[in-house]
N, C-alpha and C positions, 0 to 999 in steps of 0.2 A: 849750453850748447857750444858756446864760443870757447869756454874753458876746455872742454872735451876735444875739440878740434885742435887746440893747440897741443895738448898731450899727445894725441895720435900723429900729429904732424911732426912731432919731435924725433921720431925714429928711435935711435939708439939712446938719445938724451931723455927718454920719456920719464925716468925717475927725477932727473933734475928739473924738467917741466912741472911735474906733479908737485915737487917740494916748493917751487917757486909760486904756485898757486894755492896750495893747501896750508903751507906754514903760516902766513899771515892771519888766516882764518883761526887756526888752532891757538896761536899765540893771543889773539884778541879775546878768545872764550877763557883761556887760562887767567888772563889778567883780571877778568871780571869775578872770579871766585875770591871770596873773603879769605884773609890770611888767618891761619889757625895758631892760636897762642895758648900756651899752657903754663901755669904757674905750680909751685910746689904743693898747694893745696888739691889741685885737679889731679896732679900724679898721685898724690897719697889716697885719694879717694878711689882712683882706677885701681891700685895695687890692692886696697882693701876689698873691692868688689871681686877681683880675680881671686883673692884668697878664699872668699866666700863662696865663690863658685865651684872651687876644687872639691872633689869628695874627700872625705876624712881619710887620713892614712890608714892602712891596715896594720894591725900589730905584727911585729917580726916574729 
């Protein structure tokens, strides 16, 4: 409730007020996500799966 009052009271600066209130929440959520790491074997397996998923080439 209080956050909405701040945003609407900001008038022209609504976007700035919204960013001030929302950005810390978004950043805290993103920081909780695990970091994704790939090594050469993972990339090789993904390429192999993609090749297997592709339909066979048609004869020319």
